[in-house]
C-alpha positions as CSV (number, residue, x, y, z in Angstrom):
1,M,-2.2,53.2,-9.6
2,D,-4.8,51.0,-8.0
3,S,-5.2,47.3,-8.7
4,T,-8.2,47.8,-11.0
5,N,-6.2,50.1,-13.4
6,G,-3.7,47.3,-13.6
7,I,-6.4,44.9,-14.8
8,W,-7.5,47.3,-17.6
9,I,-3.9,47.8,-18.7
10,F,-3.5,44.1,-19.0
11,V,-6.9,43.7,-20.9
12,W,-6.0,46.3,-23.4
13,A,-2.3,45.4,-23.7
14,Q,-2.9,44.1,-27.3
15,L,-1.8,40.6,-26.4
16,A,-4.7,39.1,-28.0
17,L,-6.9,39.9,-31.0
18,L,-9.2,43.0,-30.4
19,K,-12.3,40.8,-30.4
20,V,-10.8,38.6,-27.6
21,E,-9.9,41.7,-25.5
22,V,-13.5,43.1,-26.0
23,F,-15.0,39.8,-24.8
24,V,-12.7,39.9,-21.7
25,W,-13.5,43.5,-21.1
26,Q,-17.3,42.6,-21.1
27,M,-16.9,39.4,-19.0
28,L,-15.0,41.5,-16.4
29,L,-17.7,44.1,-16.4
30,G,-20.4,41.3,-16.2
31,K,-21.9,42.2,-19.5
32,I,-22.0,38.9,-21.2
33,G,-25.4,37.5,-22.0
34,V,-25.3,34.7,-19.3
35,K,-28.7,33.6,-17.8
36,E,-28.1,35.6,-14.6
37,E,-27.5,38.9,-16.7
38,L,-30.6,38.1,-19.0
39,V,-33.0,37.9,-15.9
40,K,-31.4,41.1,-14.4
41,R,-32.4,42.8,-17.7
42,G,-35.9,41.6,-17.5
43,I,-35.7,38.9,-20.1
44,Q,-37.9,35.9,-19.2
45,L,-36.2,32.5,-19.7
46,N,-38.0,29.3,-20.3
47,S,-35.3,27.2,-18.9
48,S,-33.6,26.8,-15.6
49,L,-31.0,29.4,-14.3
50,L,-28.4,26.6,-13.9
51,C,-25.3,26.3,-16.1
52,I,-26.2,24.8,-19.4
53,L,-22.9,22.7,-19.3
54,C,-22.9,21.2,-15.9
55,N,-26.2,22.0,-14.2
56,L,-24.5,22.3,-11.0
57,G,-24.4,26.2,-10.4
58,M,-26.3,29.4,-11.4
59,E,-25.0,30.4,-14.9
60,T,-23.0,33.6,-14.0
61,C,-19.9,35.0,-15.7
62,N,-17.7,33.7,-12.8
63,H,-19.2,30.3,-12.8
64,L,-19.2,29.8,-16.6
65,F,-15.6,31.2,-17.2
66,V,-14.0,30.4,-13.9
67,E,-15.7,27.7,-11.9
68,C,-17.5,25.4,-14.3
69,M,-15.2,22.3,-14.7
70,K,-16.9,21.4,-18.1
71,T,-15.9,24.7,-19.5
72,W,-12.3,24.0,-18.7
73,K,-12.5,20.6,-20.4
74,I,-13.8,22.2,-23.6
C-alpha cells in the first residue's frame, strides 16, 4: 500500500461526520471553491486573489486551511 492509500483510508475512517469527511476529501483533491480554483474554472472575480482573512497570500486550499494564521485563530 502506498502513502496516498493511507490518506484515503484515514479520510473515510468514520472518525467524523460524513459531511466533514466529504469536505476533507474535497479539500485534499483541491476542489473547494477558493479563489484560486474559481479562476482556474474560468470564473471572473471582482476582487483580489489574496486570502480574504489575512490578505497575505493567494487564497488556495493549502493557504486557507494550513498556512493562514487567521484561520487557526478562528
